[in-house]
C-alpha positions as CSV (number, residue, x, y, z in Angstrom):
1,M,64.2,99.3,96.7
2,N,62.8,100.9,93.6
3,K,62.4,98.0,91.1
4,S,63.6,100.2,88.2
5,R,67.0,100.5,90.0
6,K,67.6,96.8,90.2
7,I,70.3,95.2,88.1
8,K,68.8,93.0,85.4
9,L,70.5,89.6,84.8
10,N,71.6,89.1,81.2
11,K,71.7,85.3,80.8
12,N,74.0,85.7,77.8
13,Y,76.5,87.8,79.6
14,T,80.1,86.6,79.4
15,P,82.7,88.6,81.3
16,L,85.7,89.8,79.3
17,P,88.8,87.6,79.7
18,T,91.7,89.0,81.7
19,S,95.3,88.5,81.0
20,E,98.2,88.0,83.4
21,G,99.3,91.4,84.7
22,D,96.0,93.1,84.2
23,E,95.0,95.5,87.0
24,I,91.8,94.3,88.6
25,Y,89.9,96.2,91.3
26,P,87.6,94.0,93.3
27,N,84.6,95.8,94.8
28,G,81.9,93.7,96.4
29,I,80.5,91.3,93.8
30,F,82.1,93.2,91.0
31,D,85.7,92.9,89.6
32,F,86.6,96.0,87.7
33,S,89.3,95.6,85.1
34,I,91.2,98.8,85.3
35,S,93.4,97.7,82.4
36,R,90.3,97.1,80.1
37,I,88.7,100.4,81.2
38,L,91.9,102.3,80.2
39,E,92.0,100.5,76.9
40,Y,88.4,101.4,76.1
41,I,89.0,105.1,77.0
42,A,92.1,105.2,74.8
43,E,90.2,103.6,71.9
44,G,87.3,106.1,72.3
45,K,84.8,103.3,73.2
46,L,84.2,104.8,76.7
47,E,83.9,108.5,77.3
48,A,85.6,109.7,80.5
49,E,86.2,113.0,82.1
50,E,89.8,113.7,83.2
51,G,90.3,115.3,86.6
52,R,92.8,115.7,89.4
53,I,92.3,114.9,93.0
54,E,94.4,115.4,96.1
55,V,95.0,111.9,97.2
56,K,95.8,112.8,100.8
57,E,92.6,114.8,101.1
58,W,90.6,112.0,99.5
59,F,91.8,109.5,102.1
60,E,91.2,112.0,105.0
61,I,87.6,112.4,103.9
62,R,87.0,108.7,103.9
63,G,88.8,108.1,107.2
64,G,91.7,106.2,105.4
65,N,89.3,103.5,104.2
66,I,88.9,102.5,100.6
């Protein structure tokens, strides 16, 4: 693995707290807070490109696996 592509540990990192009812998407060792991501997009703190997908086609391409 290219060393420049490795994740660097931030010893001062503290994950953002979650609230009851938050939507969390676990993916491997990461837990993505969908609720927090949407808040950041709405507040302009995170730039995101809006797009549409055909969900049925998306699942077919991936063999029904997420």
